[in-house]
C-alpha positions in Angstrom: 121.1 107.6 75.2 117.8 109.7 74.9 115.3 108.0 76.6 112.5 110.5 74.8 113.5 109.3 71.5 113.6 105.5 72.6 109.8 105.4 74.1 106.9 105.3 71.8 105.0 108.7 71.8 101.7 106.7 73.0 103.4 104.4 75.4 101.7 103.9 78.4 104.4 105.5 80.7 104.2 108.9 78.9 100.9 109.4 80.2 101.5 108.2 84.0 104.3 110.7 83.4 102.2 113.5 82.7 99.9 113.1 85.9 102.6 111.7 88.4 105.9 114.0 89.0 108.6 111.8 90.1 111.3 114.2 90.4 111.3 113.6 94.3 113.3 110.3 92.8 116.4 112.2 91.9 116.8 113.7 95.4 116.3 110.2 97.0 119.0 108.6 95.1 121.5 111.5 94.8 124.3 110.0 96.7 123.8 106.5 95.1 124.9 107.9 91.7 128.0 109.9 90.6 
């Protein structure tokens, strides 16, 4: 499953992603997911 292929190029969340770095979330939940 590739999210990049599923989300339209002009979707609003792509614009949000360009302006906000959500990488900190991965560190917050790393112990929750294998």
